[in-house]
N, C-alpha and C positions, 0 to 999 in steps of 0.2 A: 504494500500500500504506500509506503514512504517513497519508493522508487517512482511510482506513478505521480505523486505530488511534486517531486523534484523535476521530473520531466515536463510536467504541465507548467511549472513556474519558469523553467528555462524557455519554453516555447512562448509564454506570455511576454517575458522580457525581450526576447528576439523580435516579436511582432511590434511591441511598443517602440523599441529602438528603430526598427524599420520604418514605422509610421513617422517618427520624428525626422529621420534622415530624408525621407521622401518629401516631407513638408518643407524642410530647410532648402532643399534643392528644387523646389517648385514643381515636383511631380504631383503633389496634392495641393490643390488651391481651394479657396472658398467656393468658387464656381462648381468645381467637381463635387465638393461636399454637398452643395445645394442639390445638384442633379441626383446624387445618390439618395439623399433624404427624400426627394420627390418620388424616386423610383420605389423606395421601400414603403412609402405611404401608399402608393398605388397598388403594390403587391399585397400588403396586409389589409388595406381598406378597399379592395377591388369592387365590393358591392356599392360603395359610394361612387366609384368611377362609372359604374353602370347606370347610376341614377343621375349622371352628368354633374356631379359635384366637382368643382375645380380644386384639385389638390396641389396646384403649383404654389410654391412658397414665394411670397413677395410679389404676387401679381396674378 
């Protein structure tokens, strides 16, 4: 069990550092984050999309 926790912690740290580096080198921008957030809203609230609710953030 402890081995699984250490492995998960290392993977989490790896991902967090990767996100930070991608942000610093402009691979991740606020525009991309907005697009991802809109896509996730559309996926999880698909029934609202069918009812023609506008899920675009900021407009």
